[in-house]
C-alpha positions in Angstrom: -0.1 0.3 0.1 1.2 3.5 -1.0 1.9 5.9 1.3 -0.8 8.0 -0.2 -3.4 5.3 0.3 -2.5 4.6 3.8 -3.2 8.5 4.4 -6.7 8.1 2.8 -7.3 4.9 4.6 -6.6 6.6 8.1 -8.4 9.8 7.2 -11.7 7.9 6.4 -11.2 5.9 9.0 -11.7 9.1 11.2 -14.0 11.0 8.9 -17.2 10.2 11.1 -15.6 11.5 14.3 -14.8 14.7 12.4 -18.1 15.2 10.7 -19.1 15.0 14.5 -17.1 17.7 15.5 -17.5 19.8 12.7 -21.7 19.3 13.0 -21.8 20.3 16.4 -19.7 23.4 15.8 -21.9 24.6 12.7 -25.0 23.2 13.0 -24.8 22.9 8.8 -24.8 19.5 7.0 -23.6 21.3 3.9 -20.7 23.7 6.3 -20.1 20.0 7.7 -19.1 18.7 4.2 -16.7 22.3 3.6 -15.0 21.9 6.5 -14.2 18.0 6.4 -12.9 18.6 2.6 -10.7 21.4 3.2 -9.4 19.3 6.3 -8.3 16.6 3.7 -6.8 19.3 1.6 -4.6 20.3 4.0 -3.5 16.9 4.8 -2.8 16.4 1.2 -0.5 19.0 1.5 1.7 18.4 4.9 4.1 15.9 5.4 2.4 13.6 7.9 5.5 11.7 8.8 5.9 14.3 11.7 2.4 13.9 13.0 2.4 11.1 16.2 -1.5 10.7 16.8 -3.5 11.5 13.2 -6.6 11.4 14.6 -6.2 14.3 17.3 -4.1 16.5 15.0 -7.3 15.9 12.5 -9.7 16.9 15.1 -7.7 20.0 15.7 -7.4 21.0 12.1 -11.2 20.3 11.3 -11.6 23.0 15.0 -9.3 26.0 13.3 -11.6 25.4 10.3 -14.7 25.6 11.5 -13.6 28.4 14.1 -12.8 30.6 11.1 -16.2 29.8 9.3 -18.4 30.5 12.2 -16.1 34.1 12.5 -16.5 34.6 8.9 -20.2 34.0 9.6 -20.7 36.2 12.5 -18.8 39.4 10.7 -21.0 38.9 7.1 -22.7 41.7 6.8 -25.8 40.4 5.2 -26.2 37.9 8.0 -29.5 37.9 9.8 -29.4 39.7 12.7 -30.3 36.9 15.5 -28.5 33.4 15.8 -27.8 31.1 13.0 -30.6 28.7 13.1 -29.9 24.8 12.8 -31.2 22.9 10.0 -34.4 21.1 10.5 -34.0 17.4 11.0 -36.5 16.6 8.1 -34.4 18.5 5.5 -31.5 17.0 5.7 -29.8 14.1 3.9 -29.8 10.2 5.0 -27.7 10.2 7.8 -27.1 13.7 8.7 -31.0 13.3 10.9 -29.6 10.5 13.1 -26.2 13.0 13.4 -28.4 15.9 14.6 -30.6 13.6 16.8 -27.7 12.4 18.7 -26.8 16.2 19.1 -30.0 17.5 20.6 -31.9 20.1 18.4 -32.7 22.3 21.6 -28.3 21.9 22.2 -27.8 23.1 19.0 -29.8 26.3 19.0 -28.0 27.4 22.6 -24.6 26.5 20.8 -25.6 29.2 18.2 -26.0 31.8 21.2 -22.5 31.4 21.8 -19.1 33.4 20.7 -17.1 31.5 18.1 -14.2 30.7 20.5 -16.9 29.8 23.7 -18.1 27.4 21.3 -15.0 25.5 20.2 -13.6 25.1 23.9 -17.1 23.6 25.3 -17.6 21.3 22.0 -13.7 20.1 22.1 -13.5 19.8 25.6 -16.7 18.9 27.2 -17.9 16.8 23.9 -14.7 15.2 22.5 -12.5 15.3 26.0 -9.5 17.7 24.1 -7.0 18.7 26.8 -7.0 22.6 26.9 -3.4 22.6 26.4 -4.3 21.5 22.9 -7.9 24.2 22.8 -5.2 27.0 23.7 -3.2 27.6 20.5 -6.7 26.9 18.8 -8.4 30.0 20.1 -5.4 31.8 20.7 -5.4 32.0 24.4 -4.0 30.8 27.4 -5.5 27.9 29.1 -6.3 29.2 32.0 -8.4 31.9 29.4 -9.4 28.2 27.9 -10.7 27.0 30.7 -13.0 30.2 31.5 -14.5 30.0 27.6 -15.6 26.7 28.3 -16.6 27.6 31.6 -18.6 30.7 30.2 -20.4 27.9 27.9 -21.5 25.5 29.9 -22.8 27.9 32.2 -25.5 28.7 29.4 -25.6 25.8 27.8 -27.1 24.8 31.3 -29.1 27.5 31.4 -27.7 29.5 34.4 -26.0 33.1 32.9 -23.0 33.9 34.1 -23.8 35.4 37.5 -24.0 39.6 38.1 -22.4 39.8 41.2 -19.5 38.3 39.8 -19.6 40.4 36.9 -19.9 43.7 39.3 -16.9 42.3 41.6 -14.9 41.4 38.6 -15.2 45.1 37.2 -14.6 46.7 40.5 -11.2 45.0 40.8 -10.3 46.1 37.1 -11.5 49.5 37.7 -9.1 49.6 41.1 -6.3 48.6 38.6 -6.6 50.9 36.1 -7.3 53.7 38.7 -3.9 52.8 40.1 -2.0 52.4 37.2 -3.3 55.9 36.0 -2.2 57.2 39.6 1.5 55.1 39.8 0.0 53.8 43.1 2.4 51.4 43.1 0.8 49.8 46.7 -2.7 50.4 44.8 -1.3 47.4 42.3 -0.4 45.2 44.2 -3.5 45.5 46.8 -5.3 43.8 43.3 -3.1 41.7 42.1 -2.4 37.8 42.6 1.1 37.4 44.2 1.8 34.7 41.4 0.0 37.1 39.0 1.3 35.9 35.1 1.2 39.3 32.2 1.6 37.4 28.6 1.5 39.6 25.3 1.2 38.6 21.7 3.9 39.6 19.7 2.6 42.7 18.2 2.1 43.7 21.6 5.5 42.7 22.2 6.9 44.9 19.5 5.3 47.9 21.0 8.0 47.6 24.0 6.7 44.9 26.6 8.2 41.7 27.5 6.3 38.4 26.4 6.1 36.9 29.8 6.4 39.1 33.3 5.9 37.1 36.4 5.1 38.1 40.2 2.5 40.9 41.5 6.0 43.4 42.0 7.0 43.5 38.4 3.4 43.6 37.0 3.1 46.1 39.1 5.7 48.2 37.8 4.8 47.3 34.7 1.6 49.1 34.9 2.9 51.9 37.2 1.8 55.3 35.7 0.2 54.1 32.4 -3.0 53.1 31.4 -4.0 56.5 30.1 -6.1 55.5 27.3 -7.3 52.0 28.8 -11.3 51.6 29.6 -12.6 48.7 31.6 -14.4 46.3 29.2 -16.6 43.2 28.5 -13.5 41.1 25.7 -15.9 38.3 24.6 -18.6 38.4 27.2 -15.6 38.4 30.4 -14.2 41.5 31.9 -11.1 42.8 30.5 -9.7 46.1 29.3 -9.7 47.9 25.7 -7.1 50.5 25.3 -8.8 53.1 22.8 -6.4 55.2 21.1 -7.5 57.9 18.1 -10.5 56.2 18.3 -9.4 52.8 17.3 -9.0 49.3 19.6 -5.8 49.5 19.7 -5.0 46.8 22.6 -7.1 44.5 24.2 -6.5 42.9 27.8 -7.8 39.5 28.7 -8.0 39.2 32.6 -8.5 36.6 34.2 -9.4 36.4 38.4 -8.2 33.7 41.6 -10.5 35.4 44.1 -10.7 39.4 44.7 -7.4 39.7 42.9 -6.1 39.7 38.9 -4.0 36.1 38.4 -3.5 36.8 34.8 -3.2 39.5 31.7 -3.1 38.6 28.3 -2.4 41.2 26.0 -3.2 41.1 22.9 -2.3 44.2 19.8 -2.3 41.7 16.6 -5.1 43.6 14.6 -6.4 40.2 13.0 -7.2 38.5 16.4 -8.4 41.8 17.7 -10.8 42.0 15.0 -12.0 38.7 15.6 -13.2 39.6 19.4 -16.1 41.1 20.7 -15.0 43.9 22.8 -17.7 46.4 24.7 -16.3 49.4 26.8 -18.6 49.8 30.1 -19.7 53.1 31.2 -21.4 54.4 34.1 -21.7 52.0 37.2 -23.9 49.1 36.4 -22.0 46.2 34.6 -24.8 46.1 31.8 -24.3 49.9 31.2 -21.8 49.8 27.9 -20.9 51.6 24.8 -21.2 50.7 21.8 -18.7 48.0 20.3 -15.5 49.4 19.8 -14.1 49.8 16.6 -11.1 47.8 15.8 -7.6 48.2 14.7 -7.3 48.9 10.9 
């Protein structure tokens, strides 16, 4: 058997699994076909001798393709207002109805309300047991942030919204952090930073003059002392974070993770493409639901 024939055989052996992943991500049999076909095109061009776990590798390939398709669907101007509606079971080809039934129509409708990154994290982890260490690079986030994505998605799927008390508390922490930063209040910064806080930055942020990673409250407080003049507390993909607005444009987004009443992690994102994929709303006023319009993206 030739190497090409072996690869084809292995891919076909994983096809049902890949279709199951894609359907839970997309809810559309036509898009499932496109995603799996694109995965095959990528596989056929790749040196598979370096891949130890083909099924796992294919799962991440299909997940990336589906994530791109969901983001494209969300950004299309012609897309109707409201969530994409999964196809009715009785309109599917033979075999598709069984796949849809195995997911459940109600669950598919809920999945359609999730942000693309939330949906991917939830589907891969909760439905296919993919570890967060493998999910994180797909969505371009840390392992901890990926866990939070799945956790928010899980609460929505279970019918339990993110508690407003948590949003209010976390907003207060970030507000205090930014205030101390602007005032150059080193002790104030330490008061809201976890002793083991970790700051990470993408390559675009590094080019702006920061380090890729900084650990410890003292070092992170020193980094932010006297800064944050253009920073505003915001919802970043539905979670409390920070938006840096310069010249009317969103230039940097900070994802913030918490441990108790302190900030445990900060991710600085300045890459224009990655920022464009985020849902960012600057918070105004006093309540957690008082928001401005979605900020324009960096060009």
